[in-house]
C-alpha positions as CSV (number, residue, x, y, z in Angstrom):
1,X,10.3,23.4,299.2
2,X,13.1,21.5,301.0
3,X,14.3,22.5,304.5
4,X,17.5,24.1,303.4
5,X,15.7,26.3,300.8
6,X,13.1,27.3,303.4
7,X,15.9,28.2,305.9
8,X,17.8,30.3,303.3
9,X,14.6,32.2,302.4
10,X,13.8,32.8,306.0
11,X,17.3,34.1,306.7
12,X,17.0,36.4,303.7
13,X,13.7,37.8,305.0
14,X,15.3,38.5,308.4
15,X,18.3,40.2,306.7
16,X,16.0,42.3,304.4
17,X,13.8,43.5,307.3
18,X,16.9,44.2,309.5
19,X,18.5,46.2,306.7
20,X,15.4,48.4,306.5
21,X,15.4,49.0,310.2
22,X,19.1,49.6,310.4
23,X,19.0,52.2,307.5
24,X,16.2,54.1,309.3
25,X,17.2,53.7,313.0
26,X,20.9,52.6,313.0
27,X,22.4,49.5,314.6
28,X,20.8,50.3,317.9
29,X,17.4,50.1,316.3
30,X,17.6,46.4,315.9
31,X,16.2,44.4,318.8
32,X,16.1,40.7,318.2
33,X,12.5,40.2,319.6
34,X,11.0,43.2,317.7
35,X,12.8,42.2,314.5
36,X,11.5,38.7,314.6
37,X,8.0,39.9,315.3
38,X,8.2,42.1,312.2
39,X,9.2,39.1,310.2
40,X,6.4,37.0,311.7
41,X,8.7,34.6,313.5
42,X,9.4,33.7,317.2
43,X,12.3,35.2,319.1
44,X,13.8,31.8,319.6
45,X,13.9,31.2,315.8
46,X,16.5,33.9,315.5
47,X,19.3,31.6,316.7
48,X,18.6,29.1,314.0
49,X,20.0,31.7,311.6
50,X,22.5,33.8,313.6
51,X,24.8,33.1,316.5
52,X,24.3,36.5,318.0
53,X,23.0,40.0,317.5
54,X,26.6,41.0,316.5
55,X,26.6,38.4,313.8
56,X,23.3,39.7,312.5
57,X,24.6,43.3,312.4
58,X,27.7,42.1,310.4
59,X,25.5,40.2,308.0
60,X,23.1,43.1,307.6
61,X,25.9,45.5,306.7
62,X,27.1,43.2,304.0
63,X,23.5,42.8,302.8
64,X,23.0,46.5,302.7
65,X,26.0,47.2,300.5
66,X,25.1,44.3,298.2
67,X,21.5,45.7,297.9
68,X,22.7,49.2,297.4
69,X,25.1,48.1,294.6
70,X,22.2,46.2,292.9
71,X,19.9,49.2,293.1
72,X,22.6,51.5,291.6
73,X,23.5,49.1,288.8
74,X,21.1,50.7,286.3
75,X,22.9,54.0,286.7
76,X,26.0,52.4,285.1
77,X,24.1,51.3,281.9
78,X,25.3,54.4,280.0
79,X,28.2,53.5,277.6
80,X,30.3,56.5,278.5
81,X,31.8,57.5,281.9
82,X,30.5,61.0,281.9
83,X,26.9,59.7,281.6
84,X,27.5,57.1,284.3
85,X,29.0,59.7,286.8
86,X,26.2,62.2,286.0
87,X,23.6,59.5,286.7
88,X,25.3,58.5,289.9
89,X,25.5,62.1,291.2
90,X,21.9,62.8,290.2
91,X,20.6,59.7,291.9
92,X,22.7,59.9,295.1
93,X,21.8,63.6,295.7
94,X,18.2,63.3,294.7
95,X,15.1,64.1,296.8
96,X,13.9,60.5,296.1
97,X,17.1,59.1,297.7
98,X,16.8,61.5,300.6
99,X,13.2,60.4,301.2
100,X,13.8,56.7,301.1
101,X,16.5,55.9,303.7
102,X,15.2,52.4,304.1
103,X,16.3,51.6,300.6
104,X,19.2,54.0,300.3
105,X,23.0,53.8,300.5
106,X,24.1,52.4,303.9
107,X,27.0,54.8,304.3
108,X,25.0,57.9,305.5
109,X,22.9,55.7,307.8
110,X,25.9,54.0,309.5
111,X,29.0,56.2,309.3
112,X,28.4,57.8,312.7
113,X,28.0,54.4,314.4
114,X,30.8,52.4,312.8
115,X,33.4,53.4,315.4
116,X,31.3,51.7,318.1
117,X,30.7,48.4,316.2
118,X,32.7,45.2,316.7
119,X,35.8,44.9,314.5
120,X,34.2,42.3,312.2
121,X,31.4,44.7,311.4
122,X,33.8,47.6,310.9
123,X,35.7,45.5,308.4
124,X,32.6,44.7,306.4
125,X,31.6,48.4,306.4
126,X,35.2,49.5,305.3
127,X,35.1,46.9,302.5
128,X,31.8,48.2,301.3
129,X,33.0,51.8,301.2
130,X,36.2,50.7,299.4
131,X,34.1,49.1,296.7
132,X,32.1,52.3,296.2
133,X,35.3,54.4,296.1
134,X,36.9,52.0,293.6
135,X,34.0,52.4,291.2
136,X,34.0,56.2,291.6
137,X,37.8,56.3,291.1
138,X,37.5,54.2,287.9
139,X,34.9,56.6,286.5
140,X,37.0,59.6,287.3
141,X,40.2,58.0,285.9
142,X,38.3,57.3,282.6
143,X,37.4,61.0,282.5
144,X,41.0,61.9,282.7
145,X,41.4,63.1,286.3
146,X,45.0,62.6,287.3
147,X,44.5,62.1,291.0
148,X,41.3,60.1,290.7
149,X,41.8,58.4,294.1
150,X,41.8,61.6,296.1
151,X,39.0,63.1,294.0
152,X,36.9,60.0,294.5
153,X,37.4,60.1,298.3
154,X,36.4,63.8,298.4
155,X,33.4,63.4,296.1
156,X,32.1,60.4,298.1
157,X,32.6,62.3,301.4
158,X,30.7,65.3,300.1
159,X,27.8,63.2,298.7
160,X,27.4,61.2,301.9
161,X,27.6,64.4,304.0
162,X,25.2,66.3,301.8
163,X,22.7,63.4,301.9
164,X,22.9,63.0,305.6
165,X,22.5,66.8,306.2
166,X,19.6,66.9,303.8
167,X,17.9,64.1,305.6
168,X,18.4,65.9,308.9
169,X,17.0,69.2,307.7
170,X,13.3,69.5,308.6
171,X,12.6,72.1,305.9
172,X,12.2,70.2,302.6
173,X,12.8,73.3,300.5
174,X,16.1,74.0,302.2
175,X,17.0,70.3,302.1
176,X,16.3,70.1,298.3
177,X,18.4,73.3,297.7
178,X,21.3,71.7,299.7
179,X,21.2,68.6,297.4
180,X,20.9,70.8,294.3
181,X,23.9,72.9,295.3
182,X,26.0,69.8,296.0
183,X,25.0,68.2,292.6
184,X,26.1,71.4,290.8
185,X,29.4,71.8,292.7
186,X,30.4,68.1,292.4
187,X,29.6,68.1,288.6
188,X,31.8,71.3,288.2
189,X,34.7,69.7,290.2
190,X,34.6,66.5,288.2
191,X,34.4,68.3,284.8
192,X,30.9,67.4,283.9
193,X,28.6,69.9,282.3
194,X,26.7,72.0,284.8
195,X,23.5,71.3,283.0
196,X,24.1,67.6,283.0
C-alpha cells in the first residue's frame, strides 16, 4: 500500500470513529486526544489529516450525511413513490433507528448544537438537511401533493423531533408508542395507507 492510500484510509478511520462519537455525544464529545486513542493513533498524528478540531467537525458532519444517505439508499429501491415514502417513514421512526444513534441520521444528534458551530460547519449541516428535504419533496410531489415543499419541511421536522424525543424518553414502551403514533400521523398526512 502506498503512502497516499495509507493516509486516505487513516483519515477515513478517524472520520468514521469521530462520526460515531459525534452522533452519540455531540460535537463537544470529540476531544482530539481521546479520538486518536480510540483509533489507535497518537495525538500528534491528528494534524497530518486535519488543520484543526473545527476542520474535523466540518469534515465529520459531511461524512455523517454521506453515510446516512448510503444507509438509507436501500429504502428507495421500491419502484413507486408511495412504497419509498412508507419505507422511509418506517425506518426513520423505528425502534431500531432510535436504538442506534451511532449509525443514525445526523440531524437529531446535531440540530441543537448547530447554532454554536463555526459558519463552515453550519453550511455543511444546512446543505445536508437541504438534500434530505429535496428527496422528501420529490417523493411528495410524485404522490400529487401540491405544496410538497412545505409538507416535506413539516414531515422532516416531525420525524426529527419524534426521534429525538423517543431517544430522550427512558421508558422504552412510551418511547415506542411515541414513534408509532408519529408514523401513523405522518402516513395519514401524506396520503399513505394507515396500514402501510
